[in-house]
C-alpha positions as CSV (number, residue, x, y, z in Angstrom):
1,X,-10.5,-16.6,171.0
2,X,-14.2,-17.5,170.6
3,X,-14.2,-19.1,174.1
4,X,-12.7,-16.0,175.4
5,X,-15.5,-13.9,173.8
6,X,-18.3,-15.9,175.3
7,X,-16.7,-15.8,178.8
8,X,-16.2,-12.0,178.7
9,X,-19.4,-10.9,177.0
10,X,-21.7,-11.4,180.0
11,X,-19.3,-9.3,182.0
12,X,-19.5,-6.5,179.5
13,X,-23.3,-6.5,179.7
14,X,-23.4,-6.4,183.4
15,X,-21.2,-3.5,184.3
16,X,-20.1,-0.1,183.1
17,X,-16.9,-0.7,181.1
18,X,-14.0,1.7,180.4
19,X,-11.8,0.2,177.7
20,X,-9.9,1.2,174.6
21,X,-12.9,1.1,172.2
22,X,-11.8,3.0,169.1
23,X,-10.6,0.9,166.3
24,X,-6.9,1.0,165.2
25,X,-5.3,0.9,161.8
26,X,-1.6,0.7,161.0
27,X,-1.7,3.1,158.0
28,X,-3.2,5.9,160.1
29,X,-1.7,8.6,157.9
30,X,-4.6,7.8,155.4
31,X,-7.3,7.9,158.2
32,X,-6.7,11.2,160.0
33,X,-10.2,12.6,159.9
34,X,-11.7,9.5,161.7
35,X,-10.0,10.6,164.9
36,X,-9.3,14.3,164.3
37,X,-12.0,16.5,162.7
38,X,-9.6,19.3,162.4
39,X,-7.9,17.4,159.6
40,X,-10.9,17.7,157.3
41,X,-9.9,19.3,154.0
42,X,-6.2,19.5,155.0
43,X,-4.9,18.1,151.6
44,X,-6.4,21.1,149.7
45,X,-8.1,18.6,147.4
46,X,-10.7,16.0,147.5
47,X,-9.3,12.9,149.2
48,X,-11.1,9.5,149.3
49,X,-9.8,6.5,151.1
50,X,-10.9,2.9,151.7
51,X,-9.2,0.6,154.3
52,X,-9.7,-3.1,154.7
53,X,-8.2,-4.7,157.8
54,X,-8.2,-8.3,159.0
55,X,-7.0,-8.7,162.5
56,X,-5.7,-12.0,164.1
57,X,-5.5,-13.9,160.8
58,X,-6.0,-17.6,161.2
59,X,-8.6,-17.5,163.9
60,X,-12.3,-17.8,163.3
61,X,-14.6,-14.9,164.2
62,X,-11.7,-12.3,164.4
63,X,-12.2,-8.6,163.7
64,X,-12.8,-7.6,160.1
65,X,-12.8,-3.8,159.5
66,X,-13.9,-1.7,156.6
67,X,-13.3,2.1,156.8
68,X,-14.4,4.5,154.0
69,X,-13.6,8.1,154.3
70,X,-13.8,11.3,152.2
71,X,-12.4,14.8,152.9
72,X,-13.3,17.9,150.9
73,X,-12.0,21.5,151.2
74,X,-14.2,24.5,150.2
75,X,-14.4,28.2,150.4
76,X,-17.3,30.1,151.9
77,X,-17.6,33.8,152.6
78,X,-13.9,34.2,151.6
79,X,-12.8,31.7,154.3
80,X,-11.4,28.2,154.0
81,X,-13.3,25.2,155.4
82,X,-13.2,21.5,155.2
83,X,-15.8,18.7,155.7
84,X,-15.2,15.0,156.1
85,X,-17.2,11.8,156.3
86,X,-16.1,8.4,157.7
87,X,-18.1,5.1,157.6
88,X,-16.8,2.3,159.7
89,X,-18.0,-1.3,159.9
90,X,-16.5,-4.1,162.0
91,X,-17.5,-7.7,162.4
92,X,-16.1,-9.6,165.4
93,X,-17.6,-12.9,166.4
94,X,-21.3,-12.3,167.3
95,X,-21.0,-8.5,167.2
96,X,-21.4,-6.0,164.3
97,X,-20.3,-2.4,164.9
98,X,-21.2,0.5,162.5
99,X,-20.1,4.1,162.9
100,X,-21.0,7.2,160.8
101,X,-18.8,10.2,161.5
102,X,-19.2,13.7,160.1
103,X,-16.5,16.3,160.6
104,X,-16.2,20.0,159.9
105,X,-13.1,22.2,160.2
106,X,-12.5,25.9,159.9
107,X,-9.1,26.5,158.3
108,X,-6.9,29.5,158.7
109,X,-3.5,30.5,157.4
110,X,-0.9,30.4,160.2
111,X,2.8,30.9,159.3
112,X,3.8,28.6,156.5
113,X,0.8,26.4,156.8
114,X,-2.9,26.0,157.6
115,X,-4.5,25.4,161.0
116,X,-7.7,23.4,161.1
117,X,-10.0,23.7,164.1
118,X,-12.7,21.1,163.8
119,X,-15.6,19.4,165.5
120,X,-17.3,16.1,164.7
121,X,-20.5,14.0,165.4
122,X,-20.4,10.2,165.6
123,X,-23.5,8.0,165.3
124,X,-22.7,4.5,166.5
125,X,-24.7,1.3,166.1
126,X,-23.7,-1.8,168.2
127,X,-25.5,-5.0,167.3
128,X,-25.2,-8.7,168.1
129,X,-26.7,-12.0,166.9
130,X,-27.1,-14.7,169.5
131,X,-27.2,-17.3,166.7
132,X,-23.6,-16.5,165.9
133,X,-22.2,-17.0,169.3
134,X,-19.7,-19.8,169.8
135,X,-21.1,-22.8,171.7
136,X,-18.3,-24.8,173.3
137,X,-18.3,-28.6,173.2
138,X,-17.5,-28.9,176.9
139,X,-20.9,-27.9,178.4
140,X,-19.5,-29.0,181.8
141,X,-17.0,-26.2,181.6
142,X,-18.9,-23.5,179.7
143,X,-22.5,-22.3,180.2
144,X,-24.5,-22.3,177.0
145,X,-25.9,-18.8,176.0
146,X,-29.5,-20.0,176.2
147,X,-28.9,-21.2,179.7
148,X,-27.5,-18.0,181.1
149,X,-30.0,-15.4,182.1
150,X,-27.4,-12.6,181.9
151,X,-27.0,-13.0,178.1
152,X,-29.7,-11.5,175.9
153,X,-31.3,-13.8,173.3
154,X,-31.9,-13.2,169.6
155,X,-30.7,-10.1,167.9
156,X,-30.3,-6.6,169.4
157,X,-29.1,-3.2,168.1
158,X,-28.4,-0.1,170.2
159,X,-27.4,3.4,169.2
160,X,-25.3,6.2,170.7
161,X,-24.3,9.7,169.6
162,X,-21.1,11.4,170.7
163,X,-18.9,14.3,169.7
164,X,-15.2,15.0,168.9
165,X,-12.9,18.0,168.7
166,X,-9.5,18.4,167.1
167,X,-6.8,20.8,166.0
168,X,-4.7,20.0,162.9
169,X,-1.8,22.0,161.6
170,X,-0.1,21.3,158.3
171,X,2.7,22.8,156.1
172,X,4.4,21.4,153.1
173,X,6.8,19.4,155.3
174,X,5.1,19.1,158.7
175,X,1.8,18.1,160.2
176,X,0.7,18.0,163.9
177,X,-2.7,17.1,165.3
178,X,-4.3,17.0,168.8
179,X,-7.8,15.6,169.2
180,X,-10.3,13.9,171.5
181,X,-13.2,11.6,170.6
182,X,-16.3,10.5,172.6
183,X,-16.3,13.8,174.5
184,X,-19.6,13.2,176.2
185,X,-18.8,9.6,177.0
186,X,-22.2,8.3,175.8
187,X,-23.4,4.8,176.7
188,X,-24.9,1.8,174.9
189,X,-27.9,0.5,176.8
190,X,-28.9,-3.1,176.3
191,X,-32.2,-4.4,177.6
192,X,-32.5,-8.1,178.6
193,X,-36.1,-9.4,178.5
194,X,-35.1,-12.6,180.2
195,X,-34.2,-10.9,183.5
196,X,-36.0,-7.6,182.9
197,X,-32.7,-5.8,183.4
198,X,-31.0,-2.9,181.5
199,X,-27.3,-2.7,181.3
200,X,-25.0,-0.1,179.8
201,X,-21.5,0.1,178.4
202,X,-19.9,3.5,178.6
203,X,-17.7,4.8,175.7
204,X,-14.5,6.1,177.1
205,X,-13.2,9.5,176.1
206,X,-10.1,9.0,173.8
207,X,-7.2,11.3,173.2
208,X,-4.9,11.5,170.2
209,X,-1.6,13.2,169.3
210,X,-0.2,12.7,165.8
211,X,2.7,14.2,163.9
212,X,4.9,13.7,160.9
213,X,7.7,15.4,159.1
214,X,9.2,15.1,155.6
215,X,13.0,15.1,155.3
216,X,14.4,15.7,151.9
217,X,17.5,13.7,151.2
218,X,20.6,14.7,149.2
219,X,19.0,12.9,146.2
220,X,15.8,14.9,145.6
221,X,14.0,11.8,144.5
222,X,14.1,10.4,148.0
223,X,12.3,11.5,151.1
224,X,12.2,10.1,154.7
225,X,8.9,10.6,156.5
226,X,9.0,9.8,160.2
227,X,5.6,10.0,162.1
228,X,4.0,9.1,165.4
229,X,0.6,8.4,166.7
230,X,-0.2,8.3,170.4
231,X,-3.6,7.0,171.6
232,X,-5.0,6.9,175.1
233,X,-8.3,6.5,176.9
234,X,-6.7,7.5,180.2
235,X,-6.0,3.9,181.2
236,X,-4.5,2.2,178.1
237,X,-1.8,4.0,176.1
238,X,-0.7,3.1,172.6
239,X,2.4,4.4,170.7
240,X,3.0,3.9,167.0
241,X,6.4,5.0,165.7
242,X,6.7,5.0,161.9
243,X,9.3,5.7,159.3
244,X,8.7,5.7,155.6
245,X,11.2,6.0,152.7
246,X,9.5,7.5,149.6
247,X,10.9,7.5,146.1
248,X,9.7,10.2,143.6
249,X,6.5,10.5,145.6
250,X,5.2,7.4,143.8
251,X,6.7,4.5,145.8
252,X,7.2,4.0,149.5
253,X,8.1,1.4,152.1
254,X,8.5,1.6,155.8
255,X,8.3,0.1,159.2
256,X,6.2,0.9,162.3
257,X,6.7,-0.2,165.8
258,X,3.6,-0.4,168.0
259,X,5.3,-0.4,171.4
260,X,4.4,-3.5,173.3
261,X,2.2,-4.7,170.5
262,X,3.5,-5.4,167.0
263,X,6.0,-4.7,164.3
264,X,4.4,-3.5,161.1
265,X,5.8,-3.6,157.5
266,X,4.4,-1.2,154.9
267,X,4.6,-1.0,151.1
268,X,2.8,1.2,148.6
269,X,2.8,2.9,145.2
270,X,0.9,5.2,143.0
271,X,-1.1,3.1,140.5
272,X,-2.5,6.0,138.5
273,X,-2.3,9.8,138.7
274,X,-3.7,10.6,142.1
275,X,-4.6,7.0,143.0
276,X,-2.4,5.1,145.5
277,X,-2.5,1.6,147.1
278,X,-0.8,0.6,150.2
279,X,-0.3,-2.7,152.1
280,X,0.6,-3.3,155.8
281,X,1.3,-6.5,157.7
282,X,1.3,-6.6,161.5
283,X,3.6,-9.1,163.2
284,X,2.7,-9.4,166.9
285,X,5.4,-9.1,169.5
286,X,3.4,-10.4,172.4
287,X,2.4,-13.8,173.6
288,X,-0.7,-13.8,171.4
289,X,1.6,-15.1,168.6
290,X,0.7,-18.5,170.0
291,X,-2.7,-18.0,168.5
292,X,-2.2,-16.0,165.3
293,X,0.7,-15.0,163.1
294,X,-0.2,-11.7,161.5
295,X,-2.8,-9.1,160.6
296,X,-3.0,-7.5,157.2
297,X,-4.3,-4.2,155.9
298,X,-5.0,-2.7,152.5
299,X,-5.6,0.9,151.7
300,X,-6.7,2.6,148.5
301,X,-6.5,6.4,148.3
302,X,-7.5,8.8,145.5
303,X,-6.9,12.5,145.5
304,X,-8.5,14.9,143.1
305,X,-7.8,18.6,142.6
306,X,-11.2,20.4,142.1
307,X,-9.7,23.8,141.6
308,X,-11.0,25.6,144.7
309,X,-11.2,29.3,144.3
310,X,-8.4,31.1,146.1
311,X,-7.8,34.7,147.0
312,X,-6.5,36.5,143.9
313,X,-2.8,37.3,144.1
314,X,-0.6,39.6,142.0
315,X,2.7,38.4,140.4
316,X,5.5,40.2,138.7
317,X,7.2,38.7,135.6
318,X,10.8,39.7,134.8
319,X,9.7,39.7,131.1
320,X,7.7,42.8,131.6
321,X,9.9,44.8,134.0
């Protein structure tokens, strides 16, 4: 993998690149606001999540992701709103990526649920350290970084700002979201002092569709929750099909199929009132299994009801009729 990185990186710096650049997690149901700002505040309570993901386990320099997110609903001027914050950090070989995403959603009652219409701002930092690049033993086959004028030396960091938009509808049993990130397709611009040349990498616009539905079984303690996540940048398309069996809303287990990519096993439970922990293991179904066996993911989620003011309602009691 490291040899592959050092071969491809000069190509990335020398041309405009259109690739699937958004990160991917298997337990996406805990990470909705990172790709759909319309989902901010959709739980009607404060929701805080942390996800740790290690990709391509068993290989040196492989992606290590940390995603921290928070979603808060609130009322202002007698209207419902939601805000969200996501912090993402990824280490992969010589590269370190850090994203800060802020989301806002206006939420309105539609039918049996709420419709969130949201917008988001993403501040991205892309950095690399030449000292961490892999140097192959076979210098007759691979050019050393310091001998290639196309590769910047030392440490560099570049920033970009882009925007997102999303719509998210949720009832007690159903959710449906449509969104797009990197709307303005911003670019990272690297400057190489060695050849006095500036190169850029364009961030492709991404599109998302997600949906899930809760099916109550004959035994009221059990629920089946099928869901789907579709991702695309117009060239690469990814489909995650997931089914979870939940018991008493406190334990769950399930399976995801990432078409053409991996088979994912999931398991989770509520450890305290409002606090949940989940585990996911990806088993690749492609030829990359020759190099790694699995990827793992851990998520911790905590939800807190803060007693948001709601529109006063009148009720009748049969005791006073």
